[in-house]
C-alpha positions in Angstrom: 0.0 -0.3 0.0 2.9 2.7 1.0 4.5 1.7 -2.3 1.4 2.4 -4.2 0.7 5.8 -2.6 4.6 6.7 -3.4 4.1 6.2 -7.1 0.6 8.0 -7.2 2.2 10.6 -5.2 4.6 11.1 -8.2 2.1 11.3 -10.6 0.2 13.7 -9.1 3.0 15.9 -8.3 3.6 15.7 -12.0 0.1 16.9 -13.0 0.5 19.7 -10.6 3.5 20.8 -12.2 2.2 20.7 -15.5 -0.8 22.7 -14.7 1.1 25.4 -12.9 2.8 25.9 -16.2 0.0 26.2 -18.3 2.3 24.9 -21.2 1.2 26.0 -24.6 2.1 24.4 -27.8 4.4 27.6 -28.6 6.6 26.4 -25.8 7.1 22.6 -27.0 10.8 23.4 -27.3 11.3 24.5 -23.3 13.1 21.6 -21.7 10.6 20.1 -19.4 9.8 16.5 -19.4 6.8 15.3 -21.7 5.3 13.6 -18.7 5.1 16.7 -17.2 3.3 18.6 -20.1 0.6 16.0 -20.1 -0.6 16.8 -16.6 -1.1 20.5 -16.8 -4.9 20.0 -16.9 -4.5 18.3 -13.4 -2.8 21.1 -11.4 -6.1 23.0 -10.2 -7.4 19.5 -8.9 -4.3 19.0 -6.8 -5.5 21.5 -4.2 -9.2 20.5 -4.2 -11.2 17.7 -3.4 -13.2 18.0 -6.4 -13.3 15.1 -9.1 -10.8 16.1 -12.1 -12.0 16.0 -15.4 -11.1 13.5 -18.2 -8.6 16.2 -19.7 -6.8 15.5 -16.3 -7.8 11.9 -15.7 -6.9 10.2 -18.8 -3.4 11.8 -19.2 -2.9 11.0 -15.6 -3.8 7.1 -16.1 -1.8 7.0 -19.4 1.4 8.4 -17.5 1.0 6.1 -14.7 1.0 3.0 -17.2 3.7 4.5 -19.5 5.8 7.0 -17.9 6.7 5.6 -14.2 10.4 6.6 -14.8 9.5 10.1 -15.4 7.1 10.5 -12.7 9.3 8.6 -10.0 12.3 10.9 -10.6 9.7 14.1 -10.4 8.1 12.7 -7.4 11.4 12.5 -5.5 12.4 16.1 -6.4 11.7 17.7 -3.3 13.0 21.1 -4.3 10.4 21.2 -7.0 7.6 20.2 -5.2 8.4 22.7 -2.6 8.5 25.5 -5.3 5.1 24.5 -6.5 3.8 24.7 -3.0 2.5 20.8 -3.5 2.6 18.0 -0.9 2.6 14.5 -1.4 -0.5 14.1 0.2 -2.1 16.2 -2.4 -0.4 14.2 -5.4 -1.7 10.9 -3.6 -5.1 12.0 -3.7 -5.7 12.6 -7.4 -5.3 9.3 -8.9 -8.1 8.1 -6.5 -10.5 10.9 -7.4 -10.0 10.1 -11.0 -11.1 6.5 -10.1 -7.5 5.2 -10.8 -5.8 2.2 -9.4 -3.2 3.6 -6.6 0.5 3.3 -8.4 3.2 1.0 -7.1 5.8 3.0 -5.7 8.2 0.2 -5.3 8.6 0.7 -8.9 10.5 3.8 -8.2 13.3 1.9 -6.7 14.7 0.6 -10.0 14.8 4.2 -11.5 15.5 6.6 -9.1 18.8 5.7 -7.3 18.0 8.5 -4.9 18.3 11.2 -7.8 15.5 13.1 -9.1 15.0 14.6 -12.6 16.4 17.8 -13.3 13.6 20.4 -14.4 15.8 23.8 -14.5 13.8 26.5 -12.6 14.5 29.1 -15.5 12.2 26.8 -17.9 9.5 26.6 -15.4 9.6 30.3 -14.9 9.2 30.4 -19.0 6.3 28.3 -19.0 4.6 30.0 -15.9 5.1 33.5 -17.5 3.2 32.4 -20.9 
């Protein structure tokens, strides 16, 4: 159960990051992982208890199935989570509100090796200013 919560946490974090950036097609060249971009529609739902729309839940489900490595590395990036003012508990609640299975966090151990995915702050600021 704890491992599922961790993986779910990672996906929710990624969603919140994408949503806060409000990435548009014109900024596809900015160095932000694709798994983050896909989750932008979920950001507003990380800080609420509302059921997220399909525009959030479908990409979230796909990311949980297909982009675990990216999500795990983002999930364990404490600096990024803090800069977005997102908690791990907020991230863990999102997949459940989408009706998705909680992710298996133990899968992150084979990807992370204690290192998080680097997302340069200047690139995030460019996306936020758009």
